[in-house]
VOVEXDO-72374 format. One line per 4 residues: number of its first residue (from 1); their letters; for each residue x, y, z of C-alpha. Coordinates in Angstrom, 1 decimal, padded with zeros to 4 digits. Each point is the difference from the previous one (the first is absolute). Layout:
<recs>
NUM = a = X:Y:Z  ...
</recs>
This chain:
<recs>
1 = mnlv = -014.5:025.7:010.2  002.6:-000.4:002.7  003.1:-002.1:-000.6  -000.6:-003.6:001.0
5 = nkke = 001.5:-001.4:003.1  000.6:-003.6:-001.1  -000.4:-002.7:002.7  003.1:-001.6:001.3
9 = ltfa = 001.0:-003.5:-001.1  -001.8:000.2:-003.3  001.6:-000.6:-003.4  -001.8:000.7:-003.3
13 = lttp = 001.5:-000.9:-003.3  -001.2:-000.2:-003.6  000.7:-001.7:-003.2  -000.9:001.9:-003.2
17 = lyyv = -003.6:-000.2:-001.1  000.5:-002.2:-003.0  -001.4:000.7:-003.5  -002.7:-002.5:-001.0
21 = ndvp = 000.5:000.2:-003.7  001.1:-003.7:000.3  000.6:-002.7:002.5  002.9:000.5:002.4
25 = higs = 003.5:-001.0:-000.9  003.0:-000.9:002.1  001.0:003.7:000.3  -003.2:000.7:001.9
29 = aytt = 000.6:-003.1:002.1  003.5:001.1:000.8  -001.0:003.3:001.6  -002.8:-001.6:001.9
33 = iaad = 002.1:-002.9:001.4  002.5:002.6:001.3  -002.8:002.0:001.6  -001.4:-003.1:001.6
37 = vvar = 003.5:-000.9:001.4  000.3:003.5:001.5  -003.5:-000.3:001.5  000.7:-003.4:001.5
41 = fqrl = 003.2:001.3:001.5  -001.6:003.0:001.6  -002.6:-002.3:001.5  002.7:-002.0:001.6
45 = lgyq = 001.3:003.2:001.5  -003.4:000.5:001.6  -001.4:002.7:-002.3  -003.6:000.2:-001.1
49 = vlli = 000.5:-000.1:-003.8  -002.2:001.1:-002.9  001.2:-001.3:-003.4  -001.8:001.7:-002.9
53 = tgtd = -000.1:-001.3:-003.5  -002.6:000.3:-002.7  -000.7:001.0:-003.6  000.0:003.2:-002.1
57 = ehgq = -003.0:-000.3:-002.3  -000.5:003.3:-001.7  001.7:001.6:-003.0  000.3:-000.4:-003.8
61 = kiqr = 002.1:-003.1:000.2  -002.8:-001.9:001.8  -002.7:001.4:-002.2  001.8:-001.1:-003.2
65 = saes = 000.7:-003.5:001.5  -003.7:-000.3:000.7  -001.1:001.3:-003.4  002.4:-002.5:-001.8
69 = lgka = -002.0:-002.8:001.6  -003.4:001.6:-000.6  -000.6:000.5:003.8  -001.0:002.9:002.2
73 = pqef = 003.0:001.2:002.1  -001.6:-000.9:003.3  -000.9:-003.5:-001.2  003.6:-000.4:-001.3
77 = cdei = 001.5:001.2:003.4  -002.4:-002.3:002.0  001.3:-003.0:-002.1  003.7:000.9:000.4
81 = vpsf = 000.1:001.0:003.7  -000.6:-003.6:001.3  003.2:-001.1:-001.7  002.0:002.3:002.3
85 = vslw = -001.9:-001.2:003.1  000.5:-003.7:-000.9  003.8:000.5:-000.7  000.5:001.7:003.3
89 = qlld = -001.7:-003.0:001.7  002.3:-002.4:-001.9  003.0:002.0:001.2  -001.2:000.1:003.6
93 = iqyd = -000.3:003.8:-000.1  -001.7:001.1:003.2  -001.3:003.4:-001.1  -002.4:001.9:002.2
97 = rfsr = -001.8:002.3:-002.5  -000.6:-000.3:-003.8  -000.6:003.4:-001.5  -001.9:000.4:-003.2
101 = ttap = -000.1:003.4:-001.7  -003.5:-000.7:-001.4  -001.5:-000.3:003.5  -002.6:002.7:000.8
105 = rhqa = 001.7:000.7:003.3  003.2:000.9:-001.9  -001.8:002.6:-002.1  -001.1:001.8:003.2
109 = ivte = 003.6:000.1:001.2  001.3:001.2:-003.4  -002.6:002.7:-000.1  000.7:001.3:003.4
113 = ffer = 003.8:000.0:-000.6  -000.5:001.8:-003.4  -002.1:002.7:001.8  002.8:000.6:002.5
117 = vwes = 002.6:000.4:-002.7  -002.3:002.2:-002.0  -000.6:002.2:002.9  003.7:000.4:000.5
121 = gdiy = 000.2:001.5:-003.5  002.2:-002.8:-001.4  -002.3:-001.2:-002.9  -000.6:002.1:-003.2
125 = qgqq = -001.1:-000.6:-003.6  002.5:000.1:-002.8  001.1:-001.6:-003.3  001.9:-003.2:-000.1
129 = qgwy = 002.2:-000.8:-002.9  002.4:-002.9:-000.2  000.8:-003.7:-000.5  -002.2:-002.3:002.1
133 = cvsc = 000.7:-003.7:000.9  -003.3:-001.7:000.6  001.7:-003.0:001.7  001.8:002.4:002.5
137 = eefk = -003.0:002.4:000.1  002.6:002.7:-000.2  001.3:002.8:-002.2  003.6:-000.5:-001.2
141 = eerd = 002.7:002.4:-000.7  001.1:-000.3:-003.7  003.6:-000.3:001.1  -000.9:-003.2:001.9
145 = lleg = -001.7:-001.8:-002.9  001.6:-002.8:-001.9  000.3:-000.1:-003.8  -003.4:000.0:-001.7
149 = hrcp = -001.6:001.9:002.9  000.0:-003.1:002.2  -000.4:000.1:003.7  003.3:-000.6:001.9
153 = ihtn = -001.8:-002.4:002.4  -002.5:-001.6:-002.3  002.5:-000.3:-002.8  -002.4:-001.6:-002.5
157 = keve = -002.6:002.7:000.4  -000.1:003.2:-001.9  -001.1:003.1:001.9  -002.9:002.1:-001.2
161 = wrde = -000.1:003.8:-000.6  -002.5:001.8:002.1  -001.2:003.6:-000.2  -002.9:000.6:002.3
165 = qnyf = -001.4:002.1:002.8  000.7:-001.4:003.4  000.0:000.9:003.7  003.5:000.3:001.5
169 = frls = 001.5:-000.3:003.4  002.6:002.7:001.0  002.9:-002.4:000.6  002.5:002.8:-000.7
173 = kyqn = -001.3:001.8:003.1  001.4:-002.7:002.2  003.5:-000.3:-001.4  001.7:001.7:003.0
177 = klte = -002.2:-001.7:002.6  000.7:-003.4:-001.5  003.8:000.7:-000.1  -000.1:001.1:003.6
181 = fyqs = -002.0:-003.1:000.9  002.5:-002.4:-001.8  002.9:001.7:001.9  -001.8:-000.3:003.3
185 = kpdf = -001.0:-003.6:-000.6  002.9:-001.7:-001.8  -001.6:-003.4:000.5  -003.3:000.9:-001.6
189 = iqpe = 001.1:-001.3:-003.4  001.8:-003.3:-000.1  002.3:-001.6:-001.1  002.7:002.7:-000.5
193 = srrn = 000.0:-000.4:-003.8  -003.8:000.8:-000.2  000.5:003.0:002.3  002.7:001.3:-002.3
197 = evls = -002.3:-000.4:-003.0  -002.8:002.0:001.7  002.4:002.8:001.1  001.4:000.3:-003.6
201 = fvnq = -003.6:000.2:-001.4  -001.1:002.6:002.5  003.2:002.1:-000.4  -000.8:000.3:-003.7
205 = glqd = -003.1:002.0:000.9  -003.5:-001.4:000.7  -002.7:000.5:-002.6  -003.8:000.1:000.8
209 = fsis = -001.7:-003.2:-001.0  -003.3:-000.9:-001.4  -002.6:-001.5:002.3  -002.9:-000.4:-002.5
213 = rvnl = -000.9:-001.3:-003.4  -002.7:000.9:-002.5  -001.8:-002.5:-002.3  000.4:-002.7:002.6
217 = dwgf = -003.0:-001.4:001.8  001.7:-002.7:002.2  000.8:001.8:003.2  -001.4:002.5:002.6
221 = pvpv = -001.1:003.3:-001.4  001.9:003.1:001.1  -002.2:001.4:002.8  000.1:003.6:-001.3
225 = dpkh = -000.4:-001.0:-003.7  -001.7:-003.3:-000.8  001.1:000.3:-003.7  003.4:-001.0:001.2
229 = tlyv = 001.0:-003.4:001.5  002.6:-000.1:002.8  003.4:-001.2:-001.2  000.9:-003.5:001.3
233 = wfda = 002.8:001.0:002.3  -002.0:002.7:001.9  -002.6:-002.7:000.5  002.2:-003.1:000.6
237 = llgy = 002.4:001.4:002.6  -003.0:000.8:002.2  -000.9:-003.7:000.0  002.5:-000.4:002.8
241 = vtal = -002.0:002.5:002.1  -003.3:-001.7:-000.8  001.4:-003.3:001.2  000.5:001.4:003.4
245 = lepd = -003.7:000.4:000.7  -001.6:-002.5:002.4  -002.7:-002.0:-001.8  -002.9:001.8:001.7
249 = aept = 001.5:003.5:000.1  -001.4:002.9:-002.0  002.4:000.7:-002.9  001.6:003.2:001.1
253 = lana = 003.7:001.0:000.1  -000.2:000.4:003.8  -001.3:-003.5:000.5  002.5:-001.5:-002.4
257 = letw = 003.0:001.7:001.6  -001.0:-000.6:003.6  002.1:-003.1:000.9  002.5:-001.0:-002.7
261 = wpin = 001.2:003.2:-001.6  002.7:000.8:-000.9  000.9:-003.1:-002.0  003.3:-001.5:001.3
265 = lhli = 001.1:-001.5:-003.3  -001.0:000.2:-003.7  001.5:-002.9:-001.9  000.1:000.6:-003.7
269 = gkdi = 001.8:-000.8:-003.2  002.5:002.5:-001.2  -002.1:000.9:-003.1  -002.5:001.8:002.2
273 = lrfh = 002.5:001.6:002.3  -000.6:003.5:-001.2  -003.8:-000.1:000.8  000.6:-001.3:003.5
277 = avyw = 003.1:002.0:001.0  -000.9:003.3:-001.7  -003.6:000.4:-001.1  -001.5:-001.7:003.0
281 = paml = 001.8:001.9:002.7  -000.8:003.3:-001.8  -003.7:-000.9:-000.2  000.1:-000.8:003.7
285 = lsag = 001.7:003.3:000.9  -002.6:001.8:-002.0  -002.8:-001.7:002.0  001.8:000.7:003.3
289 = lplp = 000.6:-003.6:000.9  003.1:-001.7:001.5  002.3:-001.8:-002.5  000.7:-003.8:000.0
293 = ervf = 003.2:-001.1:001.8  001.7:-002.0:-002.8  -000.3:-000.8:-003.7  002.1:-002.9:-001.2
297 = ghgf = 000.3:-000.6:-003.7  001.3:-003.5:-000.9  001.5:-001.0:-003.3  -001.4:-001.9:-003.0
301 = ltkd = -000.2:-003.7:-000.4  001.5:-001.5:-003.1  -000.3:-003.5:-001.4  003.1:-001.4:-001.5
305 = gqkm = 001.4:003.5:-000.2  -003.1:001.7:-001.5  -002.4:002.3:001.9  -003.3:-001.6:000.6
309 = gksl = -003.3:001.8:-000.7  -003.4:-000.6:-001.3  000.6:002.3:-003.0  003.2:-001.9:-000.9
313 = gntl = -001.7:-003.4:000.0  002.7:-001.8:002.0  -001.6:-000.2:003.4  000.6:-002.9:002.4
317 = dpva = -003.3:-001.5:001.1  000.0:000.3:003.8  -002.9:-002.4:000.4  001.7:-002.8:-001.9
321 = lvks = 003.2:000.7:001.9  -001.7:-000.3:003.4  -002.0:-003.1:-001.0  003.2:-001.7:-001.2
325 = ygsd = 002.4:000.9:002.9  -002.1:001.4:002.9  -000.4:003.5:001.4  002.9:-000.2:002.3
329 = avry = 002.4:-000.9:-002.8  -001.1:003.0:-002.1  000.1:002.4:002.9  003.4:-001.2:001.1
333 = yflk = 001.7:000.1:-003.4  -001.1:003.5:-001.0  000.9:001.6:003.4  003.2:-002.0:000.6
337 = eief = 001.5:000.1:-003.5  -000.8:003.6:-000.9  001.3:002.9:002.1  -003.2:002.0:000.6
341 = gkdg = 000.3:003.3:-001.7  002.0:-001.3:-003.0  -001.0:-001.7:-003.2  000.0:-003.8:000.2
345 = dfne = -000.3:-002.9:-002.3  -002.0:-003.2:000.0  001.7:-003.1:-001.4  -001.6:-003.4:000.5
349 = vrfi = 003.2:-001.9:000.4  001.2:002.5:002.6  -003.4:-000.1:001.7  000.1:-003.8:000.5
353 = nvln = 003.7:000.0:001.1  -000.6:002.6:002.7  -003.1:-001.7:001.4  001.7:-003.4:000.1
357 = adla = 003.2:001.4:001.6  -001.6:002.3:002.6  -003.4:-001.5:000.9  000.4:-003.7:-000.9
361 = ndlg = 003.6:-000.5:001.1  001.3:002.7:002.4  -003.3:000.3:001.9  -002.2:-003.1:-000.6
365 = nlln = 002.7:-002.7:000.0  001.6:001.6:003.1  -003.3:-000.3:001.9  -000.7:-003.5:-001.1
369 = rtls = 003.4:-001.4:000.8  000.1:001.7:003.4  -003.5:-001.2:001.0  001.0:-003.5:-001.1
373 = mvkk = 003.1:000.1:002.2  -001.9:001.2:003.0  -002.4:-002.9:-000.4  002.9:-002.4:-000.4
377 = ycaq = 002.4:001.3:002.7  -002.2:001.5:002.7  -002.1:-001.9:002.5  -003.3:001.7:-001.0
381 = nnvp = -001.1:001.8:-003.1  000.3:003.3:001.8  002.3:003.0:-000.4  003.2:-001.1:001.7
385 = sign = -000.1:000.9:003.7  003.1:002.1:-000.4  -001.1:003.6:000.5  001.1:003.2:-001.7
389 = eaip = 002.2:000.8:003.0  002.1:-003.1:-000.6  001.0:001.2:-003.4  003.0:002.4:000.3
393 = denp = -000.3:003.4:-001.8  003.1:-000.9:-002.1  -001.8:-003.0:-001.5  000.1:000.9:-003.7
397 = lkai = -003.7:-000.4:-000.5  -001.0:001.9:003.1  002.5:002.7:-000.8  -001.8:000.6:-003.3
401 = glrl = -003.5:-000.4:001.6  000.6:002.6:002.7  000.4:002.8:-002.5  -002.2:-001.3:-002.8
405 = geqv = -003.3:001.3:001.3  001.0:003.6:000.1  001.9:-000.3:-003.3  -003.0:-001.4:-001.8
409 = kqay = -002.4:002.5:001.7  002.1:002.8:-001.4  000.1:-001.5:-003.5  -003.8:-000.4:000.0
413 = qelg = -000.5:003.6:001.1  002.2:001.2:-002.8  -001.8:-002.3:-002.5  003.2:-002.0:-000.4
417 = fsqa = -001.8:-003.3:-000.6  002.9:-001.6:-001.8  002.5:001.0:002.7  -002.4:-001.5:002.6
421 = cvai = -000.2:-003.3:-001.8  003.8:-000.2:-000.5  000.6:000.6:003.7  -002.6:-002.5:001.1
425 = lsla = 001.2:-002.7:-002.5  003.5:000.5:001.3  -001.2:-001.4:003.3  -001.5:-003.1:-001.7
429 = qasn = 003.2:-000.5:-002.0  002.1:000.4:003.1  -002.2:-002.6:001.7  000.5:-002.6:-002.7
433 = kfid = 003.8:000.6:000.2  -000.2:-000.2:003.9  -001.7:-003.5:-000.2  002.6:-001.3:-002.4
437 = eqap = 002.8:001.3:002.1  -001.4:-001.1:003.4  -001.2:-003.4:-001.3  -002.6:-000.7:002.7
441 = wsly = -000.2:-003.6:-001.3  003.6:-000.5:001.1  -000.6:001.7:003.3  -002.9:-002.3:000.6
445 = kqgq = 002.1:-003.1:-000.6  002.6:001.4:002.4  -002.7:000.3:002.7  000.3:003.8:000.1
449 = qesv = -003.8:000.5:000.4  000.2:003.6:001.3  002.2:001.1:-002.9  -002.5:-001.6:-002.4
453 = ekvl = -002.9:001.9:001.5  001.9:003.3:000.0  000.6:-000.4:-003.7  -003.5:-001.0:-000.8
457 = yavl = -001.5:002.8:002.2  002.2:002.6:-001.7  -001.1:-001.1:-003.5  -003.7:-000.3:000.8
461 = esvr = 000.1:003.5:001.6  001.7:001.3:-003.1  -002.7:-001.5:-002.3  -002.7:001.5:002.2
465 = laay = 001.6:003.4:000.0  000.4:-000.1:-003.8  -003.6:-001.1:-000.5  -001.3:002.8:002.2
469 = llsp = 002.0:002.7:-001.7  -000.9:-001.3:-003.4  -003.7:-000.2:000.9  -001.0:003.3:-001.7
473 = iipn = 001.4:-001.3:-003.2  -000.8:-003.8:000.1  -002.9:-000.3:002.5  -001.0:-003.5:-000.9
477 = issd = 003.4:-001.5:000.2  000.7:001.8:003.2  -003.3:-001.3:001.4  001.0:-003.6:-000.9
481 = iyqq = 003.3:000.4:001.7  -001.5:001.5:003.1  -002.6:-002.7:000.3  002.6:-002.8:-000.5
485 = lgfg = 002.0:001.7:002.9  -003.1:-000.2:002.3  -001.4:003.5:-000.4  -003.7:000.4:-000.7
489 = infn = 000.6:003.1:-002.2  -001.3:000.6:-003.5  001.6:003.1:-001.4  -002.9:000.5:-002.4
493 = dlqs = -002.3:000.5:002.9  002.0:002.6:001.9  -001.6:003.4:000.1  002.1:001.4:002.8
497 = svta = 002.9:-000.7:002.3  -002.2:-001.6:002.6  000.8:-003.5:-001.1  003.6:000.4:-001.1
501 = pfai = 001.6:003.2:001.5  003.1:000.9:-002.0  001.9:000.9:003.2  -000.2:-003.7:001.0
505 = hakw = 000.0:-002.0:-003.2  002.8:002.0:-001.7  002.4:-000.7:002.8  002.2:-003.1:000.4
509 = glls = -001.0:-002.7:002.5  -003.8:-000.3:-000.2  -000.2:-003.8:-000.4  -001.0:-001.9:003.2
513 = skqq = 000.4:-003.7:000.8  -003.8:-000.1:000.8  -000.7:000.2:-003.7  -001.0:-003.1:-001.8
517 = lgtp = 001.7:-000.2:-003.4  -002.0:-001.0:-003.1  000.8:-002.7:-002.5  002.6:001.1:-002.6
521 = qpif = -001.8:001.1:-003.2  001.3:001.8:-003.0  -000.8:003.7:000.3  000.9:000.6:-003.7
525 = krie = 000.4:-002.7:-002.6  002.9:000.3:-002.3  -001.0:001.2:-003.5  001.0:-002.0:-003.0
529 = ppkn = 001.1:002.2:-002.9  -002.3:-000.2:-003.0  001.2:-002.5:-002.6  001.0:001.3:-003.4
533 = d = -002.1:-001.3:-002.9
</recs>
């Protein structure tokens, strides 16, 4: 197979394929929200985007979860998968493909990929001995285990001793090639802390890893030996490839890789970094395929200082959170308050305070008070007739606005969501201060109509610019702002840059006096803190 020449102006990204041993928790939602923000931003830039998410449905963990409920594994998976789909809908996730590893088309891709790696001589049979974590679906080094042979990630789960015949992948063969690749592509693993973790792991010497299990029925049989079942990672990682197939295309590697490969970005949690940044590239090298462009491993979420996870029983229900506060609120808090790549904490008091300060006060109140002043002080309920050219570049709001688009664009491209939000909110905060200092109500009383309109235009344009730049994160609020400013744009309907080209909307001075302003309405209602019993 020839290397794929990816089409220009395409951007493909993935979330992990999530385990379906239980309904999704906020950690799964966190990764998927971030992926959706990246996808939306790339669409604003004019790219054709393919956002892949889905579910990993094979393996012992799934089989045991099903057995505990007296259900067949497929029946169990079919009942859990809709909970992911419905949560993504609640969170306004605009994914393009949902990949399920139980799909027949996926088995065809896995089989063809296995055969390519088999033909390269990189699969052999051997004996596997070691401590195995079912929750991680991974063998653990004894030196990494906690007291009582507990998993360092699933700290309340004991690992199990395994001594069985397996098929192995020759990972050790690719140590030098991977090292050379990391050196040639320093941005492949991000952030820097994750890159350092991988380099340290690889430098210790790579060991071949098992790609099959015995005495396990739930999964695809090894093509060359049906008594063995393919190990979950060798199966699951290829779910990204299967998702690239067009719906009516024959399931072959050539068809899957035709348009969207290589993947531009894999977004993952740091607990599965090794599989995506070491195992996956080595498998692709063995199959003679181009490697993805970037793997970004974000941190863990904690709740009141403790790591959240299904196995720990302290998860935060994302469905209840969205239904209580709205999808934009949830999206905004987790991306603004947590530096993407680092661990971050959810605290309800902090959550409410941030939303009230940023969305209700700095942004929402700013829009409402300015629209009210336009209605009161201007002849018609239109954008003031003062044009962008009448606002000098040294105007404090315009000075921020002129550089803000490029600043925020760079932040989004670097997955600096928090930095983007802080930069955008600084314009809203400066606008509130500008109104207080300029006091357009006093200028109006003094008969300085032109000065009043300059102030109001500068503030309205600042709100518009902030809304546009925040639209990948808070699409509903941004849509409400745009519509109150006279634009017929719904950011949840945008699939390309045709309606809202970034080069135009991310620049200062788009508002026109021809636009009829809407009636001031709250874009985000202030949240009252829960009362203590």
